[in-house]
KOLKOL-475330 format. One line per field, with one value per residue: residue in three letters; x, y, z of N, C-alpha, C in turn. Coordinates in steps of 0.1 Angstrom, whole numbers, plus 5000, padded with zeros to 4 digits. Layout:
r: ALA, ...
n.px: X, ...
n.py: Y, ...
n.pz: Z, ...
ca.px: X, ...
ca.py: Y, ...
ca.pz: Z, ...
c.px: X, ...
c.py: Y, ...
c.pz: Z, ...
***
This chain:
r: MET, ARG, LYS, THR, ARG, PHE, LEU, ALA, ALA, THR, ALA, SER, THR, THR, ALA, ALA, LEU, LEU, ILE, ALA, LEU, VAL, THR, THR, GLY, THR, ALA, GLU, ALA, SER, ILE, PRO, THR, VAL, GLY, CYS, THR, THR, GLY, TYR, GLY, ASP, GLY, ASP, GLN, ASN, GLU, THR, CYS, ILE, ASP, LEU, TYR, GLY, THR, ALA, MET, HIS, VAL, ASP, GLN, ILE, LYS, GLY, SER, LEU, ASN, SER, ALA, SER, TRP, GLY, THR, LEU, LYS, SER, ILE, PRO, ALA, GLY, VAL, GLU, VAL, GLU, ALA, PHE, GLY, THR, LEU, ALA, ASP, GLY, SER, PRO, TYR, ASN, ALA, ARG, GLY, THR, ALA, GLN, ALA, SER, ARG, ILE, GLY, SER, VAL, TRP, VAL, ASP, PHE, TYR, PRO, ASN, ALA, ASP, PHE, ALA, PRO, LEU, SER, GLU, VAL, CYS, VAL, ARG, THR, THR, PHE, LYS, GLY, ASP, THR, GLY, ALA, PRO, ALA, CYS, VAL, THR, ILE, TYR, ARG, SER
n.px: 5514, 5501, 5498, 5475, 5468, 5450, 5455, 5449, 5445, 5447, 5426, 5418, 5412, 5387, 5386, 5380, 5383, 5407, 5410, 5434, 5445, 5471, 5498, 5517, 5549, 5566, 5580, 5564, 5566, 5546, 5529, 5535, 5553, 5545, 5553, 5548, 5554, 5552, 5559, 5578, 5564, 5545, 5518, 5489, 5488, 5513, 5534, 5561, 5569, 5576, 5578, 5583, 5596, 5599, 5610, 5609, 5640, 5651, 5654, 5641, 5632, 5630, 5608, 5608, 5589, 5573, 5544, 5517, 5490, 5463, 5437, 5421, 5428, 5451, 5486, 5508, 5541, 5573, 5603, 5633, 5631, 5648, 5656, 5665, 5676, 5682, 5698, 5707, 5727, 5727, 5752, 5762, 5771, 5766, 5737, 5732, 5716, 5709, 5687, 5671, 5639, 5616, 5596, 5561, 5526, 5506, 5505, 5524, 5557, 5585, 5613, 5628, 5647, 5669, 5681, 5684, 5692, 5701, 5689, 5697, 5682, 5655, 5664, 5660, 5648, 5649, 5635, 5641, 5630, 5639, 5628, 5629, 5651, 5644, 5645, 5627, 5616, 5626, 5608, 5601, 5606, 5605, 5627, 5620, 5626, 5614
n.py: 4046, 4060, 4052, 4057, 4067, 4069, 4091, 4092, 4116, 4132, 4160, 4182, 4195, 4186, 4161, 4157, 4142, 4145, 4138, 4132, 4132, 4116, 4114, 4086, 4070, 4085, 4116, 4147, 4183, 4199, 4183, 4163, 4132, 4108, 4091, 4072, 4061, 4043, 4063, 4077, 4095, 4119, 4114, 4092, 4083, 4083, 4093, 4091, 4109, 4113, 4137, 4141, 4162, 4168, 4157, 4128, 4113, 4134, 4153, 4179, 4189, 4176, 4168, 4161, 4148, 4147, 4136, 4139, 4127, 4125, 4106, 4120, 4146, 4171, 4170, 4190, 4194, 4193, 4213, 4202, 4177, 4155, 4153, 4132, 4129, 4107, 4089, 4075, 4090, 4097, 4092, 4073, 4080, 4087, 4104, 4125, 4143, 4164, 4178, 4200, 4202, 4228, 4237, 4228, 4236, 4224, 4197, 4187, 4186, 4196, 4193, 4208, 4198, 4206, 4190, 4192, 4175, 4146, 4113, 4078, 4055, 4034, 4034, 4042, 4071, 4084, 4094, 4098, 4101, 4114, 4113, 4126, 4109, 4085, 4066, 4061, 4037, 4043, 4064, 4059, 4066, 4053, 4059, 4065, 4062, 4085
n.pz: 8320, 8349, 8383, 8409, 8443, 8474, 8501, 8535, 8560, 8592, 8595, 8611, 8644, 8650, 8641, 8614, 8581, 8556, 8523, 8501, 8468, 8455, 8433, 8424, 8416, 8391, 8402, 8403, 8395, 8407, 8421, 8448, 8452, 8475, 8505, 8535, 8568, 8600, 8628, 8656, 8683, 8703, 8701, 8696, 8671, 8649, 8623, 8600, 8571, 8536, 8512, 8478, 8453, 8419, 8386, 8369, 8372, 8384, 8413, 8429, 8454, 8487, 8513, 8546, 8571, 8604, 8617, 8640, 8660, 8683, 8688, 8669, 8676, 8668, 8678, 8697, 8688, 8701, 8696, 8680, 8667, 8647, 8613, 8587, 8554, 8527, 8500, 8467, 8444, 8408, 8398, 8415, 8439, 8474, 8488, 8515, 8540, 8567, 8592, 8616, 8629, 8636, 8665, 8666, 8666, 8652, 8647, 8629, 8620, 8600, 8577, 8550, 8522, 8495, 8470, 8442, 8421, 8401, 8407, 8412, 8389, 8399, 8425, 8460, 8476, 8508, 8540, 8575, 8608, 8640, 8672, 8704, 8709, 8698, 8669, 8640, 8614, 8580, 8557, 8523, 8488, 8455, 8428, 8394, 8359, 8334
ca.px: 5502, 5504, 5490, 5471, 5463, 5444, 5462, 5441, 5453, 5438, 5426, 5415, 5410, 5374, 5388, 5376, 5393, 5410, 5414, 5443, 5449, 5486, 5503, 5529, 5557, 5575, 5576, 5561, 5570, 5536, 5523, 5546, 5552, 5544, 5554, 5547, 5556, 5549, 5570, 5577, 5559, 5537, 5504, 5485, 5491, 5525, 5540, 5571, 5565, 5585, 5572, 5594, 5592, 5608, 5606, 5616, 5651, 5656, 5647, 5643, 5630, 5626, 5603, 5607, 5580, 5568, 5530, 5513, 5477, 5457, 5423, 5415, 5433, 5465, 5494, 5519, 5554, 5584, 5614, 5643, 5630, 5659, 5652, 5676, 5672, 5693, 5695, 5719, 5727, 5728, 5766, 5765, 5776, 5755, 5732, 5729, 5714, 5702, 5682, 5663, 5626, 5611, 5584, 5548, 5513, 5496, 5506, 5533, 5570, 5592, 5625, 5629, 5660, 5669, 5692, 5685, 5701, 5695, 5691, 5699, 5669, 5652, 5669, 5650, 5651, 5642, 5637, 5640, 5629, 5643, 5620, 5633, 5661, 5639, 5645, 5618, 5619, 5625, 5597, 5609, 5599, 5614, 5629, 5617, 5628, 5601
ca.py: 4049, 4063, 4046, 4067, 4061, 4079, 4092, 4098, 4124, 4140, 4174, 4193, 4190, 4180, 4148, 4155, 4136, 4151, 4128, 4139, 4123, 4117, 4106, 4078, 4067, 4096, 4128, 4159, 4195, 4206, 4173, 4155, 4118, 4108, 4078, 4074, 4049, 4046, 4070, 4079, 4108, 4119, 4111, 4079, 4080, 4091, 4088, 4098, 4110, 4119, 4144, 4143, 4170, 4167, 4151, 4115, 4110, 4147, 4156, 4193, 4191, 4165, 4173, 4150, 4153, 4139, 4140, 4133, 4130, 4116, 4104, 4131, 4159, 4172, 4171, 4199, 4187, 4201, 4215, 4192, 4165, 4154, 4147, 4128, 4125, 4099, 4081, 4073, 4099, 4090, 4088, 4062, 4086, 4088, 4117, 4125, 4156, 4164, 4191, 4199, 4208, 4238, 4233, 4231, 4234, 4219, 4183, 4183, 4193, 4191, 4199, 4208, 4197, 4209, 4184, 4197, 4165, 4133, 4101, 4066, 4049, 4023, 4035, 4048, 4083, 4081, 4102, 4091, 4111, 4110, 4121, 4123, 4098, 4073, 4067, 4051, 4032, 4053, 4065, 4060, 4067, 4047, 4068, 4059, 4070, 4089
ca.pz: 8328, 8363, 8394, 8420, 8456, 8483, 8514, 8545, 8570, 8601, 8589, 8621, 8658, 8651, 8635, 8600, 8573, 8544, 8514, 8491, 8457, 8453, 8422, 8427, 8404, 8389, 8409, 8394, 8401, 8414, 8430, 8454, 8454, 8490, 8512, 8549, 8576, 8614, 8634, 8670, 8687, 8716, 8698, 8695, 8657, 8646, 8611, 8593, 8557, 8526, 8500, 8469, 8442, 8408, 8374, 8366, 8381, 8390, 8425, 8433, 8468, 8496, 8525, 8556, 8582, 8615, 8619, 8653, 8664, 8694, 8686, 8661, 8680, 8664, 8689, 8696, 8687, 8705, 8688, 8682, 8659, 8637, 8601, 8578, 8540, 8521, 8488, 8459, 8432, 8395, 8396, 8424, 8452, 8484, 8492, 8529, 8545, 8580, 8596, 8628, 8627, 8646, 8672, 8659, 8674, 8642, 8645, 8619, 8618, 8588, 8572, 8535, 8516, 8481, 8464, 8428, 8415, 8395, 8416, 8404, 8386, 8407, 8439, 8469, 8483, 8520, 8552, 8588, 8619, 8654, 8682, 8718, 8709, 8691, 8654, 8633, 8601, 8570, 8547, 8511, 8474, 8445, 8416, 8381, 8347, 8328
c.px: 5506, 5494, 5486, 5467, 5457, 5452, 5453, 5449, 5443, 5438, 5424, 5413, 5396, 5374, 5381, 5387, 5395, 5416, 5422, 5446, 5463, 5490, 5516, 5536, 5567, 5570, 5574, 5564, 5559, 5528, 5534, 5542, 5554, 5546, 5554, 5549, 5553, 5562, 5569, 5572, 5551, 5523, 5502, 5487, 5502, 5531, 5551, 5568, 5576, 5576, 5583, 5589, 5603, 5602, 5615, 5627, 5656, 5648, 5651, 5642, 5625, 5621, 5601, 5599, 5577, 5554, 5525, 5499, 5473, 5442, 5416, 5420, 5448, 5474, 5505, 5532, 5565, 5595, 5624, 5642, 5640, 5653, 5664, 5670, 5684, 5688, 5708, 5717, 5730, 5742, 5771, 5769, 5764, 5750, 5727, 5727, 5706, 5698, 5674, 5651, 5623, 5599, 5571, 5536, 5502, 5497, 5515, 5546, 5577, 5605, 5625, 5644, 5659, 5681, 5695, 5695, 5694, 5699, 5691, 5685, 5668, 5658, 5658, 5656, 5643, 5644, 5634, 5639, 5634, 5636, 5624, 5642, 5657, 5638, 5637, 5624, 5618, 5612, 5605, 5600, 5610, 5615, 5628, 5621, 5614, 5597
c.py: 4050, 4056, 4057, 4060, 4073, 4079, 4099, 4105, 4131, 4154, 4185, 4186, 4184, 4166, 4146, 4149, 4143, 4140, 4135, 4128, 4126, 4108, 4099, 4074, 4078, 4109, 4139, 4172, 4201, 4196, 4164, 4140, 4116, 4093, 4080, 4060, 4053, 4052, 4071, 4093, 4107, 4115, 4096, 4074, 4089, 4085, 4097, 4098, 4117, 4125, 4147, 4151, 4170, 4161, 4139, 4113, 4122, 4151, 4171, 4195, 4178, 4172, 4161, 4155, 4142, 4144, 4132, 4137, 4120, 4116, 4116, 4145, 4160, 4175, 4182, 4191, 4196, 4203, 4204, 4179, 4166, 4147, 4144, 4124, 4118, 4092, 4080, 4082, 4091, 4085, 4077, 4067, 4087, 4102, 4116, 4140, 4155, 4178, 4189, 4208, 4218, 4232, 4236, 4228, 4228, 4205, 4178, 4192, 4187, 4199, 4198, 4207, 4200, 4203, 4189, 4188, 4153, 4122, 4089, 4060, 4036, 4023, 4042, 4061, 4082, 4093, 4094, 4103, 4105, 4119, 4116, 4110, 4085, 4075, 4057, 4046, 4043, 4052, 4067, 4061, 4061, 4057, 4060, 4068, 4074, 4080
c.pz: 8342, 8372, 8403, 8432, 8464, 8496, 8523, 8555, 8579, 8597, 8599, 8634, 8660, 8644, 8621, 8592, 8560, 8535, 8503, 8480, 8454, 8442, 8427, 8414, 8402, 8396, 8400, 8402, 8410, 8424, 8435, 8453, 8469, 8495, 8527, 8556, 8591, 8620, 8649, 8673, 8699, 8713, 8698, 8681, 8653, 8633, 8606, 8578, 8549, 8515, 8490, 8457, 8431, 8396, 8371, 8376, 8388, 8402, 8429, 8448, 8475, 8509, 8535, 8567, 8592, 8618, 8631, 8656, 8675, 8693, 8680, 8665, 8676, 8677, 8686, 8696, 8691, 8695, 8690, 8674, 8648, 8625, 8592, 8564, 8534, 8509, 8480, 8446, 8420, 8393, 8406, 8438, 8461, 8485, 8506, 8533, 8558, 8584, 8609, 8626, 8639, 8653, 8664, 8668, 8664, 8639, 8635, 8620, 8606, 8586, 8557, 8531, 8501, 8473, 8449, 8421, 8409, 8405, 8407, 8401, 8395, 8421, 8447, 8475, 8496, 8530, 8564, 8598, 8632, 8664, 8696, 8719, 8702, 8676, 8648, 8620, 8591, 8561, 8533, 8498, 8464, 8433, 8404, 8370, 8341, 8316
***
C-alpha cells in the first residue's frame, strides 16, 4: 500500500496555492517522488527539492531545484546556483553529479540528472544546492524495493 501526502507550493505572484498530490515510497515514471528541505535564497521562503523519477530501485531522472518566494511573490533567481546529486548505487559505489542552474524569473531553478541506474535499497538519493556560497541541508528520498 502506498502512502500519499500533499505538497503545498506558491503557485503565482498573486499568492494562490497549488496543492499537488505526490506519491511517496517507490518512484514512478510519470509521477515523481518529492522531498524538500529549507534552502538558501533571496526570498523569505526558500527550499531545496528533489524530484525522483523511476521504478522501485531504478532511477531514470533526478531533478534538483531551488525554489524562492517572498510573501507570495516568486523571486527571480540569478544564474550560478550549484546543484549536487548524490547517493549509493546498487553495487555499493557512490553516485555523484554536479551541475549549474540557469537564471530564472519564475521562482525556481533546477538541474536535471539522468543516472539511469539502480540504487541500493533503503539508501537515500539526495540533492543539495549552493546559493551565493551558502550550501543548505540536502533534500533526500529513500529508495525502496517494489
